[in-house]
N, CA, C and O of each residue as an XYZ file, in Angstrom:
308
protein
N       0.838     -1.186      0.000
C       0.000      0.000      0.000
C       0.876      1.240      0.000
O       1.824      1.357      0.777
N       0.532      2.173     -0.902
C       1.252      3.443     -0.987
C       0.238      4.572     -1.078
O      -0.928      4.357     -1.408
N       0.701      5.767     -0.782
C      -0.148      6.942     -0.902
C      -0.436      7.205     -2.379
O       0.463      7.057     -3.206
N      -1.685      7.597     -2.739
C      -2.010      7.845     -4.145
C      -1.137      8.924     -4.796
O      -0.926      8.890     -6.008
N      -0.628      9.874     -4.013
C       0.193     10.925     -4.617
C       1.615     10.455     -4.929
O       2.400     11.214     -5.498
N       1.959      9.215     -4.566
C       3.264      8.638     -4.894
C       3.219      7.809     -6.184
O       4.259      7.349     -6.655
N       2.032      7.615     -6.756
C       1.861      6.776     -7.941
C       1.992      7.646     -9.191
O       1.442      8.746     -9.247
N       2.724      7.149    -10.194
C       2.951      7.879    -11.440
C       2.035      7.357    -12.551
O       1.521      6.242    -12.469
N       1.840      8.166    -13.579
C       1.087      7.741    -14.757
C       1.802      6.542    -15.372
O       3.023      6.550    -15.531
N       1.028      5.510    -15.717
C       1.593      4.296    -16.292
C       1.854      3.206    -15.265
O       2.066      2.051    -15.635
N       1.842      3.551    -13.981
C       2.009      2.541    -12.934
C       0.790      1.620    -12.913
O      -0.296      2.001    -13.350
N       0.981      0.420    -12.404
C      -0.082     -0.565    -12.283
C      -0.480     -0.659    -10.806
O       0.373     -0.817     -9.932
N      -1.799     -0.559    -10.539
C      -2.299     -0.701     -9.174
C      -3.316     -1.836     -9.136
O      -3.930     -2.170    -10.149
N      -3.487     -2.426     -7.947
C      -4.458     -3.491     -7.750
C      -5.509     -2.980     -6.771
O      -5.187     -2.480     -5.693
N      -6.783     -3.116     -7.171
C      -7.891     -2.690     -6.326
C      -8.726     -3.923     -6.004
O      -9.251     -4.575     -6.907
N      -8.848     -4.242     -4.716
C      -9.558     -5.427     -4.258
C     -11.018     -5.097     -3.948
O     -11.368     -3.925     -3.805
N     -11.874     -6.121     -3.842
C     -13.276     -5.884     -3.526
C     -13.427     -5.079     -2.222
O     -12.749     -5.341     -1.229
N     -14.330     -4.101     -2.260
C     -14.580     -3.262     -1.096
C     -13.726     -2.008     -1.058
O     -13.977     -1.115     -0.249
N     -12.718     -1.926     -1.921
C     -11.836     -0.762     -1.938
C     -12.319      0.278     -2.944
O     -12.965     -0.051     -3.939
N     -11.994      1.536     -2.664
C     -12.301      2.628     -3.569
C     -11.148      2.771     -4.566
O      -9.981      2.669     -4.187
N     -11.474      3.006     -5.823
C     -10.442      3.231     -6.837
C      -9.813      4.588     -6.551
O     -10.517      5.598     -6.536
N      -8.488      4.635     -6.323
C      -7.859      5.882     -5.886
C      -7.480      6.844     -7.012
O      -7.331      8.041     -6.770
N      -7.322      6.337     -8.244
C      -6.845      7.162     -9.354
C      -7.549      6.756    -10.644
O      -7.934      5.598    -10.807
N      -7.719      7.709    -11.561
C      -8.294      7.401    -12.868
C      -7.360      6.465    -13.628
O      -6.139      6.556    -13.499
N      -7.939      5.567    -14.421
C      -7.106      4.666    -15.194
C      -7.913      3.755    -16.090
O      -9.109      3.955    -16.298
N      -7.227      2.738    -16.623
C      -7.843      1.753    -17.510
C      -7.584      0.371    -16.942
O      -6.469      0.058    -16.524
N      -8.623     -0.457    -16.930
C      -8.490     -1.822    -16.421
C      -7.683     -2.646    -17.416
O      -8.014     -2.699    -18.600
N      -6.626     -3.287    -16.934
C      -5.821     -4.156    -17.793
C      -6.099     -5.632    -17.513
O      -5.807     -6.493    -18.343
N      -6.666     -5.919    -16.340
C      -6.986     -7.304    -16.004
C      -8.074     -7.318    -14.944
O      -8.059     -6.515    -14.011
N      -9.025     -8.242    -15.098
C     -10.071     -8.418    -14.103
C     -11.423     -7.923    -14.580
O     -11.540     -7.277    -15.622
N     -12.442     -8.243    -13.790
C     -13.814     -7.824    -14.048
C     -14.490     -7.653    -12.704
O     -14.260     -8.436    -11.783
N     -15.334     -6.619    -12.586
C     -15.989     -6.357    -11.308
C     -17.229     -5.504    -11.495
O     -17.412     -4.859    -12.527
N     -18.071     -5.515    -10.480
C     -19.193     -4.592    -10.397
C     -18.696     -3.362     -9.654
O     -18.087     -3.480     -8.591
N     -18.956     -2.162    -10.217
C     -18.493     -0.925     -9.600
C     -19.672     -0.083     -9.142
O     -20.638      0.104     -9.881
N     -19.586      0.419     -7.924
C     -20.567      1.350     -7.381
C     -20.133      2.749     -7.804
O     -19.115      3.258     -7.336
N     -20.912      3.372     -8.693
C     -20.572      4.697     -9.207
C     -21.455      5.786     -8.611
O     -21.431      6.923     -9.081
N     -22.231      5.456     -7.586
C     -23.216      6.396     -7.049
C     -22.602      7.696     -6.530
O     -23.244      8.744     -6.604
N     -21.383      7.652     -6.010
C     -20.744      8.867     -5.500
C     -20.428      9.848     -6.626
O     -20.378     11.056     -6.396
N     -20.215      9.339     -7.841
C     -19.861     10.198     -8.972
C     -21.049     10.539     -9.859
O     -21.161     11.663    -10.348
N     -21.938      9.567    -10.067
C     -23.020      9.748    -11.042
C     -24.405      9.815    -10.419
O     -25.351     10.269    -11.063
N     -24.538      9.371     -9.181
C     -25.853      9.317     -8.557
C     -26.620      8.058     -8.941
O     -27.712      7.821     -8.425
N     -26.062      7.245     -9.845
C     -26.698      5.999    -10.268
C     -26.590      4.963     -9.160
O     -25.499      4.713     -8.648
N     -27.711      4.360     -8.787
C     -27.685      3.399     -7.689
C     -27.382      1.979     -8.149
O     -27.044      1.129     -7.326
N     -27.497      1.704     -9.455
C     -27.251      0.361     -9.980
C     -25.764      0.199    -10.293
O     -25.195      1.004    -11.030
N     -25.121     -0.856     -9.728
C     -23.702     -1.087    -10.018
C     -23.469     -1.314    -11.513
O     -24.337     -1.837    -12.213
N     -22.306     -0.922    -11.988
C     -21.933     -1.043    -13.397
C     -20.859     -2.124    -13.520
O     -19.949     -2.193    -12.695
N     -20.967     -2.969    -14.553
C     -19.957     -3.985    -14.804
C     -18.793     -3.358    -15.562
O     -18.995     -2.659    -16.555
N     -17.577     -3.611    -15.093
C     -16.375     -3.117    -15.755
C     -15.432     -4.287    -15.991
O     -15.315     -5.183    -15.155
N     -14.757     -4.268    -17.146
C     -13.841     -5.357    -17.503
C     -12.611     -4.774    -18.174
O     -12.518     -3.564    -18.377
N     -11.667     -5.640    -18.517
C     -10.416     -5.208    -19.154
C     -10.706     -4.327    -20.363
O     -11.543     -4.654    -21.204
N      -9.993     -3.197    -20.430
C     -10.168     -2.252    -21.525
C     -11.047     -1.072    -21.162
O     -11.008     -0.045    -21.838
N     -11.847     -1.199    -20.097
C     -12.730     -0.114    -19.676
C     -11.966      0.921    -18.867
O     -11.023      0.593    -18.148
N     -12.386      2.179    -18.993
C     -11.821      3.252    -18.176
C     -12.585      3.341    -16.872
O     -13.794      3.118    -16.832
N     -11.869      3.672    -15.798
C     -12.486      3.846    -14.485
C     -12.033      5.182    -13.896
O     -10.977      5.709    -14.247
N     -12.850      5.711    -12.999
C     -12.554      6.997    -12.375
C     -12.314      6.829    -10.884
O     -12.871      5.936    -10.245
N     -11.485      7.695    -10.349
C     -11.253      7.700     -8.901
C     -12.579      7.949     -8.200
O     -13.376      8.771     -8.649
N     -12.816      7.244     -7.105
C     -14.044      7.403     -6.342
C     -15.035      6.275     -6.547
O     -15.934      6.083     -5.728
N     -14.883      5.522     -7.634
C     -15.738      4.350     -7.830
C     -15.339      3.289     -6.817
O     -14.164      3.167     -6.470
N     -16.316      2.521     -6.341
C     -16.034      1.488     -5.347
C     -16.157      0.115     -6.001
O     -17.180     -0.214     -6.603
N     -15.097     -0.674     -5.872
C     -15.062     -2.031     -6.411
C     -15.880     -2.931     -5.494
O     -15.560     -3.071     -4.313
N     -16.931     -3.542     -6.029
C     -17.816     -4.366     -5.214
C     -17.494     -5.862     -5.249
O     -17.732     -6.561     -4.264
N     -16.950     -6.372     -6.379
C     -16.901     -7.836     -6.492
C     -15.568     -8.477     -6.850
O     -15.256     -9.527     -6.288
N     -14.772     -7.926     -7.735
C     -13.594     -8.641     -8.222
C     -12.308     -7.864     -8.018
O     -12.326     -6.683     -7.670
N     -11.192     -8.545     -8.239
C      -9.884     -7.893     -8.162
C      -9.592     -7.254     -9.519
O      -9.673     -7.915    -10.555
N      -9.253     -5.964     -9.505
C      -8.953     -5.235    -10.735
C      -7.493     -4.809    -10.765
O      -6.962     -4.325     -9.765
N      -6.852     -4.988    -11.897
C      -5.513     -4.466    -12.134
C      -5.702     -3.275    -13.068
O      -6.240     -3.416    -14.167
N      -5.255     -2.099    -12.620
C      -5.533     -0.851    -13.335
C      -4.225     -0.144    -13.675
O      -3.329     -0.030    -12.839
N      -4.132      0.332    -14.929
C      -3.007      1.169    -15.342
C      -3.431      2.627    -15.131
O      -4.424      3.081    -15.700
N      -2.680      3.341    -14.320
C      -3.017      4.719    -13.965
C      -2.850      5.638    -15.174
O      -1.842      5.580    -15.877
N      -3.868      6.500    -15.408
C      -3.810      7.419    -16.544
C      -3.714      8.887    -16.130
O      -3.404      9.745    -16.956
N      -3.978      9.177    -14.861
C      -3.891     10.560    -14.371
C      -3.270     10.582    -12.986
O      -3.466      9.665    -12.187
N      -2.525     11.634    -12.714
C      -1.927     11.805    -11.393
C      -3.008     12.084    -10.354
O      -4.147     12.396    -10.703
N      -2.649     11.970     -9.080
C      -3.600     12.143     -7.986
C      -4.305     13.498     -8.065
O      -5.523     13.556     -7.892
N      -3.588     14.572     -8.319
C      -4.180     15.904     -8.378
C      -5.099     16.134     -9.556
O      -5.900     17.069     -9.543
N      -4.998     15.288    -10.586
C      -5.808     15.435    -11.799
C      -6.956     14.436    -11.866
O      -7.823     14.560    -12.731
N      -6.984     13.447    -10.971
C      -8.003     12.409    -11.005
C      -9.333     12.921    -10.465
O      -9.396     13.913     -9.740
N     -10.396     12.208    -10.846
C     -11.731     12.548    -10.357
C     -11.753     12.477     -8.866
O     -12.790     12.729     -8.251
């Protein structure tokens, strides 16, 4: 575990079930249901899989996601 402001663009992070996605990025491995209600107000979880973009603040509900960071901490949602 590291602080989100120590992660660089292009780094790979792992987000486990129950954790909040800390930085914007693209899923490179895994599939999960994401709670996007904090960002969109939508109460229905969204399915995300490899190749999909994700935003900081989404909550991983079901699977382990490997994410390639696309924005620094100060620029992320």
